C-alpha positions as CSV (number, residue, x, y, z in Angstrom):
1,X,-3.0,-20.5,9.4
2,X,-0.6,-19.5,6.6
3,X,-1.7,-20.8,3.2
4,X,1.1,-21.5,0.8
5,X,0.2,-21.0,-2.8
6,X,0.9,-23.4,-5.7
7,X,2.7,-22.2,-8.8
8,X,-0.6,-22.1,-10.6
9,X,-2.2,-20.0,-7.9
10,X,0.8,-17.6,-7.9
11,X,0.3,-17.2,-11.6
12,X,-3.3,-16.2,-11.0
13,X,-2.0,-13.7,-8.4
14,X,0.3,-12.2,-11.0
15,X,-2.7,-11.3,-13.2
16,X,-4.6,-9.7,-10.3
17,X,-1.6,-7.7,-9.2
18,X,-1.0,-6.5,-12.8
19,X,-4.5,-5.2,-12.9
20,X,-4.2,-3.3,-9.6
21,X,-0.9,-1.8,-10.8
22,X,-2.6,-0.7,-14.1
23,X,-5.5,0.8,-12.1
24,X,-3.1,3.0,-10.0
25,X,-1.5,4.0,-13.3
26,X,-4.9,5.1,-14.6
27,X,-5.6,7.0,-11.3
28,X,-2.2,8.7,-11.7
29,X,-3.4,10.5,-14.8
30,X,-5.9,12.4,-12.8
31,X,-3.9,13.5,-9.8
32,X,-3.9,17.3,-9.8
33,X,-5.4,20.3,-8.0
34,X,-9.1,20.6,-8.4
35,X,-10.0,16.9,-8.7
36,X,-12.1,15.4,-6.0
37,X,-11.2,12.1,-4.3
38,X,-14.6,10.8,-5.2
39,X,-13.7,11.3,-8.9
40,X,-10.5,9.3,-8.4
41,X,-12.5,6.5,-6.8
42,X,-15.0,6.4,-9.7
43,X,-12.1,6.3,-12.2
44,X,-10.5,3.3,-10.4
45,X,-13.8,1.4,-10.1
46,X,-14.7,1.8,-13.7
47,X,-11.2,0.8,-14.9
48,X,-11.3,-2.3,-12.8
49,X,-14.8,-3.4,-14.0
50,X,-13.9,-2.6,-17.6
51,X,-10.9,-5.0,-17.3
52,X,-12.9,-7.9,-15.8
53,X,-12.0,-7.4,-12.2
54,X,-13.9,-6.6,-9.0
55,X,-13.1,-3.7,-6.7
56,X,-12.4,-5.8,-3.5
57,X,-12.6,-2.9,-1.0
58,X,-16.0,-1.7,-2.2
59,X,-18.5,-3.1,0.3
60,X,-15.9,-4.9,2.4
61,X,-17.4,-4.8,5.9
62,X,-19.4,-1.8,4.7
63,X,-16.4,0.2,3.2
64,X,-17.9,2.7,0.7
65,X,-15.1,3.0,-1.8
66,X,-12.9,1.3,-4.4
67,X,-9.9,3.2,-3.1
68,X,-8.8,3.8,0.5
69,X,-8.0,7.6,0.3
70,X,-5.2,8.9,2.4
71,X,-4.9,12.7,2.1
72,X,-2.1,14.3,4.2
73,X,-2.5,13.2,7.8
74,X,-4.8,10.2,6.9
75,X,-2.8,7.0,7.4
76,X,-5.2,4.5,6.0
77,X,-8.8,3.7,5.3
78,X,-10.1,7.1,4.4
79,X,-13.3,7.4,2.5
80,X,-13.6,8.9,-1.0
81,X,-15.4,12.2,-0.7
82,X,-16.0,15.6,-2.3
83,X,-12.7,16.8,-0.9
84,X,-10.9,18.7,-3.7
85,X,-7.2,18.1,-4.0
86,X,-5.0,21.2,-3.4
87,X,-1.5,22.3,-4.3
88,X,0.8,20.8,-1.7
89,X,-1.3,17.8,-0.7
90,X,-0.2,14.3,-0.7
91,X,-2.6,11.5,-1.3
92,X,-2.2,7.7,-0.9
93,X,-4.5,5.5,-3.0
94,X,-4.7,2.0,-1.6
95,X,-6.4,-0.4,-3.9
96,X,-7.3,-4.1,-3.9
97,X,-8.5,-5.9,-7.0
98,X,-10.0,-9.4,-7.2
99,X,-9.5,-11.1,-10.5
100,X,-10.6,-14.7,-11.1
101,X,-10.8,-15.4,-7.4
102,X,-7.4,-14.0,-6.4
103,X,-6.5,-10.6,-5.0
104,X,-3.8,-8.0,-5.8
105,X,-3.0,-5.1,-3.5
106,X,-0.9,-2.0,-3.9
107,X,-0.7,1.6,-2.6
108,X,1.1,4.7,-3.9
109,X,1.4,8.1,-2.2
110,X,1.1,10.8,-4.9
111,X,2.2,14.4,-4.6
112,X,-0.1,17.2,-5.8
113,X,1.8,20.0,-7.4
114,X,4.7,21.5,-5.4
115,X,4.9,20.1,-1.8
116,X,6.9,20.9,1.3
117,X,10.4,19.5,1.0
118,X,10.0,17.9,4.4
119,X,6.9,16.0,3.2
120,X,8.7,15.0,0.0
121,X,11.5,13.6,2.0
122,X,9.0,11.6,4.1
123,X,7.5,10.1,0.9
124,X,10.9,9.3,-0.5
125,X,12.0,7.6,2.7
126,X,8.8,5.6,3.0
127,X,9.0,4.3,-0.6
128,X,12.7,3.4,-0.1
129,X,11.7,1.6,3.1
130,X,9.3,-0.6,1.1
131,X,12.1,-1.9,-1.0
132,X,14.4,-2.3,2.1
133,X,11.7,-4.5,3.6
134,X,11.3,-6.5,0.3
135,X,15.1,-7.0,0.2
136,X,14.9,-8.5,3.7
137,X,12.1,-10.8,2.7
138,X,14.1,-14.0,2.0
139,X,13.1,-17.6,2.0
140,X,14.4,-19.3,5.1
141,X,14.6,-16.1,7.2
142,X,12.0,-14.8,9.7
143,X,9.4,-12.3,8.9
144,X,10.6,-10.1,11.8
145,X,13.6,-9.3,9.6
146,X,11.3,-7.5,7.2
147,X,9.6,-5.6,10.0
148,X,12.9,-4.6,11.6
149,X,14.5,-3.5,8.3
150,X,11.6,-1.1,7.7
151,X,11.6,0.2,11.2
152,X,15.3,0.7,11.4
153,X,15.5,2.5,8.0
154,X,12.8,5.0,8.9
155,X,13.6,5.7,12.5
156,X,17.2,6.3,11.7
157,X,16.0,9.1,9.5
158,X,13.8,10.7,12.1
159,X,10.4,9.3,11.2
160,X,8.0,7.2,13.2
161,X,6.4,3.9,12.4
162,X,2.7,3.2,12.8
163,X,2.2,0.2,15.0
164,X,-1.5,-0.5,14.9
165,X,-1.7,-1.0,11.1
166,X,0.3,-3.5,9.2
167,X,0.8,-5.6,6.0
168,X,-0.6,-9.0,5.6
169,X,-0.8,-12.3,3.7
170,X,-3.0,-12.2,0.6
171,X,-4.4,-14.7,-1.9
172,X,-8.0,-15.8,-2.4
173,X,-8.8,-13.4,0.5
174,X,-7.8,-9.8,0.7
175,X,-6.4,-10.3,4.2
176,X,-4.7,-13.6,5.2
177,X,-2.2,-14.7,7.7
178,X,0.5,-13.7,8.6
179,X,0.5,-10.1,9.7
180,X,3.5,-8.1,8.4
181,X,4.2,-5.3,10.9
182,X,6.5,-2.4,10.1
183,X,8.4,-2.8,13.4
184,X,9.9,-5.7,15.2
185,X,12.9,-7.7,16.1
186,X,15.1,-9.7,13.7
187,X,14.9,-13.5,14.1
188,X,11.3,-13.4,15.2
189,X,8.0,-14.2,13.6
190,X,6.9,-16.8,11.0
191,X,9.5,-18.5,8.8
192,X,9.4,-17.2,5.2
193,X,8.6,-20.1,2.9
194,X,8.1,-20.8,-0.8
195,X,4.5,-20.1,-1.8
196,X,4.0,-17.2,0.7
197,X,2.3,-14.2,-0.8
198,X,2.6,-11.0,1.3
199,X,1.5,-7.4,1.1
200,X,4.3,-5.3,2.5
201,X,3.3,-1.7,3.2
202,X,5.2,0.8,5.3
203,X,3.0,3.5,6.9
204,X,5.3,6.2,8.1
205,X,4.6,9.5,9.9
206,X,6.4,12.8,9.8
207,X,5.6,13.4,13.5
208,X,4.5,11.1,16.3
209,X,3.5,7.4,15.6
210,X,0.3,7.9,17.5
211,X,-3.0,7.6,15.6
212,X,-6.7,7.9,16.1
213,X,-9.7,6.4,14.4
214,X,-12.3,8.9,13.3
215,X,-16.0,8.6,14.2
216,X,-16.8,6.8,10.9
217,X,-15.0,3.8,12.4
218,X,-12.6,3.5,9.4
219,X,-10.5,6.6,8.8
220,X,-7.2,6.4,10.6
221,X,-5.2,9.6,10.9
222,X,-2.2,10.8,12.8
223,X,-3.0,12.2,16.3
224,X,-0.8,15.3,15.7
225,X,-2.2,15.8,12.2
226,X,1.2,15.7,10.7
227,X,1.5,14.0,7.3
228,X,1.8,10.2,6.8
229,X,3.0,8.3,3.7
230,X,2.1,4.8,2.5
231,X,3.5,2.6,-0.2
232,X,2.7,-1.1,-0.9
233,X,3.7,-4.0,-3.0
234,X,2.5,-7.6,-3.1
235,X,5.3,-10.1,-3.3
236,X,5.5,-13.9,-3.6
237,X,8.2,-16.3,-2.6
238,X,8.9,-18.4,-5.7
239,X,11.7,-21.0,-6.0
240,X,13.5,-19.4,-3.1
241,X,13.4,-15.9,-4.5
242,X,11.1,-12.9,-3.7
243,X,9.1,-11.8,-6.7
244,X,7.4,-8.4,-6.7
245,X,4.0,-9.0,-8.2
246,X,2.9,-5.4,-8.4
247,X,4.7,-2.6,-10.1
248,X,4.9,1.2,-10.1
249,X,5.9,1.2,-13.8
250,X,2.4,2.3,-14.9
251,X,2.5,5.2,-12.5
252,X,6.1,6.1,-13.5
253,X,5.0,6.1,-17.2
254,X,2.4,8.7,-16.4
255,X,4.3,10.9,-13.9
256,X,7.7,10.7,-15.6
257,X,9.7,13.6,-14.0
258,X,7.3,13.8,-11.1
259,X,7.8,10.2,-10.1
260,X,9.3,10.0,-6.6
C-alpha cells in the first residue's frame, strides 16, 4: 500500500532529509587516501547522534553500520571495515537518518584523488541520470516514466543498469511502497500523486549489469568486478510539483572544485 503524506508529515520529512544531507557533507570532509571506511562510518554515526537523529541503517535486520559503503565494484550494502581508501578509488556512502519518526535517505559516490577518466564519466552520467529521473517524476504521470528515463539515459551512453536493486517509497519507514526501479517502460507502474515521498537512486555499472551477493548476505557487487556508481535523492510530490528534499549542497561546499 502506498501511503500519501500530509503537508505536516512532509515538513517532518524535510527535517530528516536535511540532516542526512548534512551528514554526507560531514563525511565529505574525510574522503581521502589513508582513511578507513570504518572511520567514515563512525564520523557519520556521531554526527547524526549529536544532531538528535538516529542512524536508521545501524542494526536494520542486523546491518552493522551507519553507512552502506560502496567501494569500486560494490553496488550497494557494503559493510564499513578496515579497508583503507586508496588513490583512484570511488566510494558510495548511502545513509538513512530517522529524525522525529521520519526518515531521510541519500547517497553520493565520492572520488578519491585522481581516478580513471572512464570511471569519472560513469559517476558523472549516474549523477546526471538521477536528475533526469527526477525531472520525469511528475504528478499525474506513471512511475515507469522515471524508470525508463534513467534507463534510457544511461544505456544510450554505454552503461548498464542494475535490475535487482531499486529505489523505494519512504516516510515513517525506511522502505515503503512503491518500488522505484531504474529500468522499465513509460506509461506503466503506479500513478504519481501528491503526497508521495520517493527515494530515487540510480545504480549504474561500467560493465555488465549482473551482480552477486557476497557470503555476508548483504554486500552486492558487480559480477565482473568493474566499478559501479550510485547517487540518491529523496523527493516529495507537493502541490503538483516534485520537491527534492535532500541536497548535495553540503557536499559541494566541502569539495568545491572536486564536486562532480
